[in-house]
MIGUTI-51849 format. One record per residue (C-alpha): residue number from 1; y negated, x, z; residue in three letters; chain. Coordinates in steps of 0.05 Angstrom, whole numbers, always signed. Layout:
REM residues N
 num  north   east     up residu chaine
 NUM      Y      X      Z    Ala      A
...
END
This chain:
REM residues 589
 num  north   east     up residu chaine
   1   +949    -20   +498    Met      A
   2   +941    -95   +511    Phe      A
   3   +903    -79   +575    Asp      A
   4   +854    -33   +537    Lys      A
   5   +841    -85   +483    Ile      A
   6   +832   -140   +534    Trp      A
   7   +781    -98   +572    Lys      A
   8   +743    -83   +509    Lys      A
   9   +739   -157   +493    Gln      A
  10   +712   -170   +563    Ile      A
  11   +660   -116   +555    Tyr      A
  12   +638   -144   +489    Ile      A
  13   +631   -214   +520    Leu      A
  14   +591   -185   +577    Leu      A
  15   +545   -149   +528    Leu      A
  16   +533   -214   +491    Val      A
  17   +519   -254   +555    Ile      A
  18   +471   -201   +583    Ile      A
  19   +435   -196   +517    Gly      A
  20   +423   -271   +515    Ile      A
  21   +401   -275   +588    Val      A
  22   +351   -217   +583    Val      A
  23   +321   -235   +515    Phe      A
  24   +328   -311   +514    Ile      A
  25   +254   -322   +526    Lys      A
  26   +234   -289   +459    Val      A
  27   +258   -354   +426    Leu      A
  28   +194   -387   +450    Asp      A
  29   +148   -332   +422    Phe      A
  30   +105   -343   +361    Gly      A
  31    +90   -305   +297    Phe      A
  32    +47   -243   +310    Val      A
  33    +14   -186   +273    Trp      A
  34    +42   -177   +202    Asp      A
  35    +92   -235   +207    Asp      A
  36    +48   -284   +168    Asn      A
  37     -3   -239   +136    Gln      A
  38    +48   -196    +98    Leu      A
  39   +115   -231    +99    Tyr      A
  40   +127   -302   +124    Leu      A
  41    +73   -340    +87    Asn      A
  42    +69   -394    +35    Lys      A
  43    +56   -343    -20    Gly      A
  44   +126   -313     -9    Asn      A
  45   +162   -375    +17    Tyr      A
  46   +128   -439    -10    Pro      A
  47   +138   -501    +31    Glu      A
  48   +165   -540    -29    Asp      A
  49   +218   -487    -44    Gly      A
  50   +229   -430     +5    Arg      A
  51   +275   -391    -42    Leu      A
  52   +237   -400   -107    Gln      A
  53   +201   -332   -103    Asn      A
  54   +262   -291    -82    Ile      A
  55   +269   -259   -151    Ser      A
  56   +197   -235   -145    Lys      A
  57   +212   -204    -77    Leu      A
  58   +267   -162   -109    Trp      A
  59   +215   -131   -157    Gln      A
  60   +189    -62   -136    Pro      A
  61   +116    -59   -115    Gly      A
  62   +109   -134   -100    Lys      A
  63   +113   -124    -24    Met      A
  64    +88    -69    +23    Pro      A
  65   +160    -46    +35    Met      A
  66   +219    -51    -13    Tyr      A
  67   +269    -90    +30    Ala      A
  68   +295   -146    -15    Pro      A
  69   +358   -162    +26    Val      A
  70   +313   -175    +86    Thr      A
  71   +266   -218    +45    Tyr      A
  72   +325   -258    +19    Thr      A
  73   +351   -268    +89    Met      A
  74   +282   -292   +110    Trp      A
  75   +283   -342    +53    Gly      A
  76   +349   -370    +77    Ile      A
  77   +324   -374   +148    Ile      A
  78   +260   -408   +125    Ala      A
  79   +302   -458    +86    Gln      A
  80   +342   -474   +148    Leu      A
  81   +283   -473   +196    Ser      A
  82   +251   -538   +217    Ser      A
  83   +179   -553   +198    Thr      A
  84   +127   -531   +249    Asp      A
  85    +56   -557   +240    Asp      A
  86    +28   -508   +291    Ser      A
  87    +17   -456   +237    Asn      A
  88    -10   -457   +166    Asp      A
  89    +56   -438   +135    Phe      A
  90    +98   -494   +164    Lys      A
  91   +150   -445   +190    Leu      A
  92   +183   -449   +258    Asn      A
  93   +187   -381   +291    Pro      A
  94   +245   -401   +337    Lys      A
  95   +301   -392   +287    Leu      A
  96   +271   -326   +263    Phe      A
  97   +270   -300   +335    His      A
  98   +341   -324   +345    Phe      A
  99   +366   -285   +284    Val      A
 100   +330   -222   +310    Asn      A
 101   +364   -229   +377    Leu      A
 102   +431   -243   +344    Leu      A
 103   +430   -180   +302    Phe      A
 104   +407   -136   +360    His      A
 105   +466   -161   +401    Ile      A
 106   +513   -149   +342    Leu      A
 107   +486    -79   +335    Asn      A
 108   +498    -66   +409    Ser      A
 109   +570    -90   +401    Val      A
 110   +578    -43   +342    Leu      A
 111   +552    +14   +384    Ile      A
 112   +603     -4   +438    Leu      A
 113   +660     -4   +386    Leu      A
 114   +637    +62   +355    Ile      A
 115   +630    +98   +422    Ile      A
 116   +697    +70   +444    Ser      A
 117   +730    +97   +382    Arg      A
 118   +696   +164   +387    Leu      A
 119   +707   +176   +461    Leu      A
 120   +767   +133   +478    Lys      A
 121   +735   +105   +541    Asp      A
 122   +718    +30   +541    Asn      A
 123   +677    +31   +604    Leu      A
 124   +635    +90   +581    Ala      A
 125   +626    +54   +514    Ala      A
 126   +604    -10   +549    Phe      A
 127   +551    +27   +590    Ile      A
 128   +527    +62   +527    Ala      A
 129   +523     -4   +490    Gly      A
 130   +487    -35   +550    Leu      A
 131   +434    +19   +548    Ile      A
 132   +425    +10   +473    Phe      A
 133   +419    -65   +485    Leu      A
 134   +371    -65   +544    Leu      A
 135   +326     -4   +537    His      A
 136   +253    -27   +533    Pro      A
 137   +242    +17   +472    Ile      A
 138   +283    -37   +435    Gln      A
 139   +237    -95   +454    Val      A
 140   +192    -87   +394    Glu      A
 141   +250    -91   +345    Ser      A
 142   +277   -154   +379    Val      A
 143   +212   -192   +396    Ala      A
 144   +174   -177   +332    Trp      A
 145   +201   -220   +274    Ile      A
 146   +176   -171   +221    Ser      A
 147   +223   -117   +248    Glu      A
 148   +284   -157   +228    Phe      A
 149   +283   -105   +172    Arg      A
 150   +304    -50   +221    Gly      A
 151   +355    -94   +256    Leu      A
 152   +388   -114   +191    Leu      A
 153   +388    -43   +164    Ala      A
 154   +418    -20   +231    Gly      A
 155   +472    -73   +227    Phe      A
 156   +496    -52   +158    Phe      A
 157   +488    +22   +175    Gly      A
 158   +526    +19   +240    Phe      A
 159   +579    -24   +207    Leu      A
 160   +586    +30   +154    Ala      A
 161   +595    +82   +208    Val      A
 162   +648    +40   +244    Tyr      A
 163   +687    +25   +180    Ile      A
 164   +685    +98   +162    His      A
 165   +711   +119   +230    Leu      A
 166   +771    +73   +219    Thr      A
 167   +788   +114   +158    Thr      A
 168   +797   +176   +201    Ile      A
 169   +868   +180   +228    Thr      A
 170   +907   +228   +270    Gly      A
 171   +897   +260   +338    Ala      A
 172   +845   +243   +390    Glu      A
 173   +772   +248   +368    Phe      A
 174   +749   +317   +387    Val      A
 175   +699   +365   +357    Ala      A
 176   +731   +399   +297    Ala      A
 177   +677   +448   +275    His      A
 178   +714   +509   +301    Lys      A
 179   +760   +543   +252    Thr      A
 180   +806   +585   +294    Thr      A
 181   +880   +580   +280    Lys      A
 182   +893   +552   +349    Lys      A
 183   +843   +495   +340    Asn      A
 184   +868   +478   +271    Asn      A
 185   +939   +472   +297    Glu      A
 186   +915   +427   +353    Lys      A
 187   +879   +378   +308    Lys      A
 188   +913   +337   +256    Asn      A
 189   +853   +293   +238    Ile      A
 190   +844   +275   +165    Lys      A
 191   +808   +222   +125    Pro      A
 192   +847   +162   +103    Asp      A
 193   +844   +153    +28    Asn      A
 194   +839    +77    +32    Ser      A
 195   +798    +58    -29    Ile      A
 196   +778    -10     -2    Leu      A
 197   +750    +18    +63    Lys      A
 198   +711    +72    +25    Asn      A
 199   +682    +20    -22    Val      A
 200   +662    -23    +38    Leu      A
 201   +625    +37    +68    Val      A
 202   +587    +47     +3    Tyr      A
 203   +569    -27     -1    Val      A
 204   +545    -27    +72    Met      A
 205   +502    +34    +59    Leu      A
 206   +470     +2     -2    Ile      A
 207   +456    -63    +36    Leu      A
 208   +426    -22    +93    Ala      A
 209   +379    +14    +45    Met      A
 210   +359    -53    +13    Leu      A
 211   +344    -80    +83    Ser      A
 212   +297    -23   +103    Lys      A
 213   +288    +45    +69    Pro      A
 214   +296    +84   +134    Thr      A
 215   +371    +70   +129    Ala      A
 216   +373   +130    +82    Ile      A
 217   +395   +171   +143    Val      A
 218   +463   +136   +151    Phe      A
 219   +500   +177    +98    Pro      A
 220   +477   +240   +134    Val      A
 221   +498   +212   +201    Ile      A
 222   +567   +196   +174    Ile      A
 223   +573   +267   +146    Phe      A
 224   +553   +297   +213    Ile      A
 225   +607   +257   +248    Leu      A
 226   +657   +279   +195    Asp      A
 227   +640   +351   +204    Tyr      A
 228   +654   +346   +279    Tyr      A
 229   +715   +302   +273    Leu      A
 230   +758   +323   +214    Val      A
 231   +790   +391   +204    Ser      A
 232   +756   +441   +159    Gln      A
 233   +811   +432   +107    Asp      A
 234   +791   +359    +97    Asn      A
 235   +716   +369    +93    Leu      A
 236   +719   +369    +17    Lys      A
 237   +735   +294    +20    Lys      A
 238   +676   +284    +66    Ser      A
 239   +629   +322    +20    Ile      A
 240   +655   +281    -38    Tyr      A
 241   +641   +215     -1    Asn      A
 242   +572   +240    +20    Phe      A
 243   +556   +258    -52    Gly      A
 244   +576   +189    -77    Ile      A
 245   +533   +156    -23    Ser      A
 246   +472   +196    -43    Ile      A
 247   +481   +180   -117    Val      A
 248   +487   +106   -102    Leu      A
 249   +425   +101    -58    Ile      A
 250   +381   +150    -96    Leu      A
 251   +352    +97   -143    Pro      A
 252   +335    +54    -83    Ile      A
 253   +300   +114    -51    Val      A
 254   +257   +124   -113    Ile      A
 255   +239    +50   -117    Ile      A
 256   +222    +49    -43    Ser      A
 257   +176   +109    -49    Met      A
 258   +140    +78   -108    Met      A
 259   +131    +13    -70    Ser      A
 260   +103    +49     -9    Glu      A
 261    +52    +85    -53    Glu      A
 262    +29    +23    -90    Thr      A
 263    +27    -23    -29    Ala      A
 264    -32    +10     +6    Ser      A
 265    -67    +75    +20    Ala      A
 266    -23   +127    +54    Val      A
 267    -52   +177   +102    Ile      A
 268    -43   +248    +76    Lys      A
 269    -24   +297   +131    Thr      A
 270    -37   +371   +117    Pro      A
 271    +29   +404    +98    Phe      A
 272    +26   +456   +153    Tyr      A
 273    +18   +401   +206    Leu      A
 274    +77   +358   +184    Lys      A
 275   +134   +395   +221    Pro      A
 276    +92   +400   +285    Ile      A
 277    +73   +326   +282    Val      A
 278   +146   +308   +272    Ala      A
 279   +165   +350   +332    Ile      A
 280   +112   +315   +374    Asp      A
 281   +140   +247   +353    Ser      A
 282   +210   +268   +372    Phe      A
 283   +189   +292   +441    Met      A
 284   +147   +229   +451    Phe      A
 285   +209   +185   +441    Tyr      A
 286   +252   +230   +484    Leu      A
 287   +202   +222   +540    Gly      A
 288   +203   +146   +532    Lys      A
 289   +279   +145   +535    Ile      A
 290   +283   +187   +597    Ile      A
 291   +224   +153   +632    Leu      A
 292   +222    +82   +604    Pro      A
 293   +151    +63   +626    Leu      A
 294    +84    +46   +596    Asp      A
 295   +105    +18   +529    Phe      A
 296    +56     -9   +478    Ser      A
 297    +59    -42   +409    Pro      A
 298     +8     +9   +383    Val      A
 299     +0    +77   +415    Tyr      A
 300    -58   +102   +372    Gly      A
 301    -24   +170   +368    Arg      A
 302    -54   +187   +300    Thr      A
 303    -50   +254   +265    Val      A
 304   -125   +263   +274    Ala      A
 305   -119   +252   +349    Met      A
 306    -60   +299   +355    Leu      A
 307    -91   +355   +315    Ser      A
 308   -153   +356   +359    Ser      A
 309   -116   +368   +425    Gly      A
 310    -63   +413   +456    Ile      A
 311     -9   +359   +454    Ser      A
 312    +23   +389   +391    Leu      A
 313    +29   +458   +423    Ile      A
 314    +60   +430   +487    Val      A
 315   +109   +386   +448    Ser      A
 316   +130   +444   +404    Thr      A
 317   +144   +490   +463    Leu      A
 318   +185   +436   +499    Ile      A
 319   +222   +422   +434    Phe      A
 320   +240   +495   +427    Met      A
 321   +267   +497   +498    Val      A
 322   +308   +434   +488    Val      A
 323   +336   +458   +422    Thr      A
 324   +354   +526   +451    Phe      A
 325   +388   +492   +510    Ser      A
 326   +429   +448   +464    Val      A
 327   +453   +508   +424    Trp      A
 328   +465   +550   +486    Tyr      A
 329   +509   +498   +521    Phe      A
 330   +544   +474   +457    Arg      A
 331   +611   +504   +478    Lys      A
 332   +610   +468   +545    Gln      A
 333   +600   +400   +511    Asn      A
 334   +626   +390   +440    Glu      A
 335   +581   +330   +429    Trp      A
 336   +515   +363   +446    Leu      A
 337   +500   +389   +376    Val      A
 338   +523   +329   +334    Pro      A
 339   +488   +279   +380    Ala      A
 340   +424   +320   +379    Tyr      A
 341   +427   +326   +303    Leu      A
 342   +438   +251   +294    Ile      A
 343   +379   +236   +339    Thr      A
 344   +333   +281   +298    Ile      A
 345   +360   +259   +230    Ile      A
 346   +352   +185   +248    Gly      A
 347   +278   +196   +261    Leu      A
 348   +260   +241   +202    Leu      A
 349   +236   +187   +152    Pro      A
 350   +185   +161   +202    Val      A
 351   +170   +225   +241    Ser      A
 352   +111   +249   +200    Gly      A
 353   +149   +295   +154    Ile      A
 354   +139   +242    +99    Ile      A
 355    +71   +208    +96    Asp      A
 356    +72   +133   +109    Phe      A
 357    +21    +78   +115    Tyr      A
 358    +27    +62   +189    Tyr      A
 359     +3   +133   +207    Gln      A
 360    -68   +107   +200    Ser      A
 361    -54    +68   +265    Phe      A
 362     -3   +112   +300    Ser      A
 363    +48   +165   +281    Asn      A
 364    +97   +135   +331    Val      A
 365   +123    +64   +344    Ala      A
 366   +181    +41   +387    Asp      A
 367   +217     +9   +327    Arg      A
 368   +222    +77   +293    Tyr      A
 369   +273   +101   +344    Phe      A
 370   +323    +45   +334    Tyr      A
 371   +372    +87   +292    Ile      A
 372   +359   +152   +328    Ser      A
 373   +379   +118   +393    Met      A
 374   +451   +123   +368    Phe      A
 375   +451   +199   +376    Gly      A
 376   +429   +196   +449    Leu      A
 377   +478   +140   +463    Ile      A
 378   +535   +185   +440    Ile      A
 379   +511   +238   +489    Leu      A
 380   +505   +188   +545    Ile      A
 381   +574   +161   +531    Gly      A
 382   +603   +230   +531    Asn      A
 383   +570   +246   +597    Gly      A
 384   +601   +183   +627    Leu      A
 385   +670   +203   +601    Val      A
 386   +664   +269   +637    Arg      A
 387   +647   +230   +701    Leu      A
 388   +716   +218   +729    Lys      A
 389   +698   +172   +786    Lys      A
 390   +704   +101   +761    Thr      A
 391   +669    +70   +821    Asn      A
 392   +609   +114   +807    Leu      A
 393   +608    +88   +736    Lys      A
 394   +605    +17   +761    Tyr      A
 395   +547    +35   +807    Ile      A
 396   +511    +66   +747    Ile      A
 397   +523     +2   +707    Val      A
 398   +491    -39   +763    Leu      A
 399   +431     +5   +774    Ile      A
 400   +417    +18   +700    Val      A
 401   +428    -54   +682    Gly      A
 402   +380    -81   +734    Ile      A
 403   +326    -29   +722    Phe      A
 404   +327    -35   +645    Leu      A
 405   +331   -111   +648    Ser      A
 406   +269   -113   +692    Tyr      A
 407   +230    -65   +647    Gln      A
 408   +251   -101   +584    Thr      A
 409   +236   -170   +610    Thr      A
 410   +168   -148   +634    Ser      A
 411   +149   -114   +568    Phe      A
 412   +176   -173   +527    Ser      A
 413   +117   -215   +552    Asn      A
 414    +72   -172   +509    Thr      A
 415    +99   -206   +447    Trp      A
 416    +87   -279   +466    Val      A
 417    +28   -286   +418    Asn      A
 418    -28   -247   +384    Glu      A
 419    -73   -248   +446    Leu      A
 420    -21   -220   +493    Ser      A
 421     -1   -168   +441    Leu      A
 422    -70   -139   +430    Trp      A
 423    -90   -146   +503    Asn      A
 424    -32   -100   +520    Arg      A
 425    -53    -48   +468    Val      A
 426   -126    -48   +492    Ile      A
 427   -105    -44   +565    Glu      A
 428    -58    +13   +549    His      A
 429   -111    +54   +513    Asn      A
 430   -179    +21   +499    Pro      A
 431   -201    +74   +449    Glu      A
 432   -134    +85   +415    Ala      A
 433   -138    +41   +354    Ser      A
 434   -186     -4   +317    Phe      A
 435   -125    -46   +297    Gln      A
 436   -121    -76   +367    Ala      A
 437   -193   -101   +366    Tyr      A
 438   -185   -124   +295    Leu      A
 439   -122   -163   +313    Gly      A
 440   -151   -194   +376    Arg      A
 441   -215   -211   +338    Gly      A
 442   -174   -247   +285    Glu      A
 443   -139   -287   +340    Tyr      A
 444   -207   -307   +369    Tyr      A
 445   -232   -324   +300    Leu      A
 446   -174   -371   +285    Val      A
 447   -185   -404   +353    Asn      A
 448   -260   -413   +341    Ser      A
 449   -281   -365   +396    Ser      A
 450   -333   -334   +350    Tyr      A
 451   -374   -294   +400    Ser      A
 452   -311   -259   +427    Asn      A
 453   -288   -247   +355    Ala      A
 454   -354   -214   +336    Ile      A
 455   -352   -168   +397    Met      A
 456   -281   -145   +380    Asp      A
 457   -297   -135   +306    Phe      A
 458   -359    -95   +325    Thr      A
 459   -316    -50   +370    Lys      A
 460   -267    -43   +312    Ala      A
 461   -324    -20   +267    Val      A
 462   -345    +32   +319    Glu      A
 463   -274    +60   +319    Leu      A
 464   -265    +58   +243    Asn      A
 465   -326    +50   +198    Lys      A
 466   -284    +54   +135    Asn      A
 467   -238     -6   +146    Glu      A
 468   -265    -64   +103    Tyr      A
 469   -227   -117   +143    Arg      A
 470   -271   -104   +204    Cys      A
 471   -333   -123   +164    Tyr      A
 472   -299   -179   +126    Tyr      A
 473   -274   -214   +189    Asn      A
 474   -339   -205   +226    Arg      A
 475   -374   -236   +165    Ala      A
 476   -326   -296   +170    Asn      A
 477   -346   -305   +243    Ala      A
 478   -420   -303   +225    Tyr      A
 479   -407   -353   +169    Leu      A
 480   -375   -402   +217    Asp      A
 481   -435   -393   +264    Leu      A
 482   -481   -407   +205    Lys      A
 483   -514   -339   +212    Gln      A
 484   -514   -331   +137    Tyr      A
 485   -558   -269   +130    Asp      A
 486   -512   -229   +176    Lys      A
 487   -451   -257   +139    Ala      A
 488   -479   -233    +72    Val      A
 489   -493   -164   +101    Arg      A
 490   -422   -155   +126    Asp      A
 491   -389   -184    +63    Tyr      A
 492   -431   -134    +23    Ser      A
 493   -406    -77    +67    Arg      A
 494   -334   -101    +59    Ala      A
 495   -342   -103    -17    Leu      A
 496   -368    -32    -19    Leu      A
 497   -303    -10    +13    Leu      A
 498   -259    -59    -26    Asn      A
 499   -293    -82    -91    Pro      A
 500   -233   -124   -112    Lys      A
 501   -233   -170    -51    Asp      A
 502   -232   -241    -80    Val      A
 503   -244   -275    -13    Asn      A
 504   -304   -231     +3    Ala      A
 505   -338   -251    -62    Phe      A
 506   -320   -324    -53    Ser      A
 507   -344   -327    +20    Asn      A
 508   -408   -289     +5    Arg      A
 509   -420   -340    -50    Gly      A
 510   -415   -395     +2    Ile      A
 511   -465   -359    +47    Ala      A
 512   -513   -351    -11    Tyr      A
 513   -506   -425    -27    Tyr      A
 514   -521   -445    +45    Glu      A
 515   -583   -400    +41    Met      A
 516   -603   -438    -22    Asn      A
 517   -594   -376    -66    Gln      A
 518   -555   -414   -119    Met      A
 519   -555   -361   -174    Glu      A
 520   -527   -308   -127    Ser      A
 521   -474   -357   -104    Ala      A
 522   -450   -372   -174    Val      A
 523   -450   -298   -193    Ile      A
 524   -404   -284   -133    Asp      A
 525   -358   -342   -150    Phe      A
 526   -351   -318   -221    Lys      A
 527   -337   -247   -196    His      A
 528   -281   -276   -153    Ala      A
 529   -252   -314   -213    Leu      A
 530   -255   -251   -257    Ser      A
 531   -210   -217   -206    Ile      A
 532   -163   -276   -199    Asn      A
 533   -173   -338   -242    Ser      A
 534   -113   -375   -211    Asp      A
 535   -155   -407   -155    Gln      A
 536   -160   -483   -161    Pro      A
 537   -197   -489    -94    Asp      A
 538   -250   -439   -117    Leu      A
 539   -257   -473   -184    Leu      A
 540   -268   -539   -148    Asn      A
 541   -320   -508   -102    Arg      A
 542   -358   -480   -162    Ile      A
 543   -356   -549   -193    Gly      A
 544   -385   -580   -130    Val      A
 545   -441   -529   -128    Tyr      A
 546   -458   -540   -202    Phe      A
 547   -458   -615   -188    Ala      A
 548   -506   -605   -130    Ser      A
 549   -552   -568   -177    Met      A
 550   -546   -626   -226    Asn      A
 551   -511   -582   -277    Lys      A
 552   -460   -635   -291    Leu      A
 553   -431   -606   -356    Asp      A
 554   -411   -543   -319    Ser      A
 555   -386   -583   -259    Ala      A
 556   -340   -625   -303    Val      A
 557   -314   -562   -337    Ser      A
 558   -295   -528   -271    Tyr      A
 559   -264   -592   -242    Phe      A
 560   -220   -597   -304    Glu      A
 561   -200   -523   -298    Lys      A
 562   -181   -536   -226    Ser      A
 563   -138   -596   -244    Leu      A
 564   -101   -555   -297    Lys      A
 565    -77   -510   -240    Leu      A
 566    -65   -567   -190    Asn      A
 567    -63   -635   -224    Ser      A
 568    -45   -672   -159    Asn      A
 569   -107   -654   -120    Asp      A
 570   -139   -722   -103    Asn      A
 571   -204   -691    -80    Glu      A
 572   -215   -655   -147    Val      A
 573   -195   -718   -185    Gln      A
 574   -248   -757   -147    Glu      A
 575   -300   -702   -158    Asn      A
 576   -286   -702   -233    Leu      A
 577   -291   -778   -236    Lys      A
 578   -358   -778   -200    Gln      A
 579   -385   -720   -242    Ala      A
 580   -367   -755   -307    Lys      A
 581   -398   -820   -282    Lys      A
 582   -463   -785   -266    Leu      A
 583   -461   -748   -332    Leu      A
 584   -453   -814   -370    Asn      A
 585   -511   -844   -333    Gln      A
 586   -554   -784   -349    Lys      A
 587   -536   -788   -423    Val      A
 588   -554   -863   -425    Lys      A
 589   -622   -848   -394    Leu      A
END
């Protein structure tokens, strides 16, 4: 017994060390993609009080995804993070990347413990945990700060699975779905009625759901394991536990669905296509697991692209063959069916069965397979248990470890910054997604490479003429180049697609002002204020423009409105002082 425990501890330590060595360079990566735009910005985590908006982040509909536990964790990390002046939000990405890596390693350790408990083979569990840790399909979840959501949900979910497995006592873990008298006599596996452990499982499931809604699959995963582990006589207890779990998380499910609907437009897939699209997604991930090559942050595998080719037909036929094979060989391997079911169930929320926002870019993404990976890991672990030659297992560890480490290390370089990220997507498939050109164009824009930015935004417009951000960003580039007529044209196109865009009205107003079309400029500024009046910078800008037109009464009024919102702005205070001085001189004359 001591020898087995000691070996398990060594394997855990090895897992931790390997994880750090392979992924350590992500600590030097920056914020990319949605990190700042949607989540880690001064609107959600103000510099003068990182946690002051946390209550808002727990309100449904305030964020693109309802994940308040993740947002709270980010607030704590932001509070602990040192100030970094290299970005507008004064946040240091290093600590955020460290936490991502930490939780991925913790999840890999949990996988090792779960497989060890299920299969009673520490070496097989270690190899399974190693594959979960190092497979390049996991890189996106580790290297992209925004996907801390999935890592945290996985942590609480896998912890719930492990705690639940400790409540099952009795004989060795073997499949218990057969009901013959002989099998029932052989198995004496029953759930432990420990109230504390059961409550802990429920708490972990709730925390998982509040970290990322896709954790809804964990109660089902636990039930599948129960069905194949406990005797039929004790399934009533499992059904009871499953029912309680569903009742507890159902309100969170409803809130999450409402938040997804209000956050942004969701692509509507025709009902008849949904099962086929989901099958295609499943087979895509299965192919990536078996042949871990050619990974990309965005695959551009949209529903429109799939429905116009034969890919769906091929994927469906292969899926039917795989499913039939699993069922046909189920008696030879008791873990085939449960592992296969867990893999499918883990993917369902983001497979295309349910419409979700990201489908406008791609129906598949590496991060979506994080939970489903658990099912395949069970099958891999079981295959290793059946492999009796220990020396061969060590050879497998060496080969798999080296190969996956190389692939993962290589793909990790994609996530260094925005430029490397979008270059990878465009190199992978130049016509796949307007998002890649939009993202790279925004990088060029921020770094004042305006000509490159305009070329990328133009390509984005060619790929998607209905995305207002393509026009808006190109207009910003034209504005910086002082090509005001082109800027006005693109802002106008953006506003046709998104009439409530405050920044488009404000920036078009600036372009009009620079073109000496003062009345049009003021009209746009007032439109922007009618959408959102809480804009001290815009109020100050309007005041400046009124002052330049010698309309000093209006200028003073807007400067005063600006100071009501931000009384410590020295620039506005000076503008108000000068405007009042000029106004007094005008009155005296």
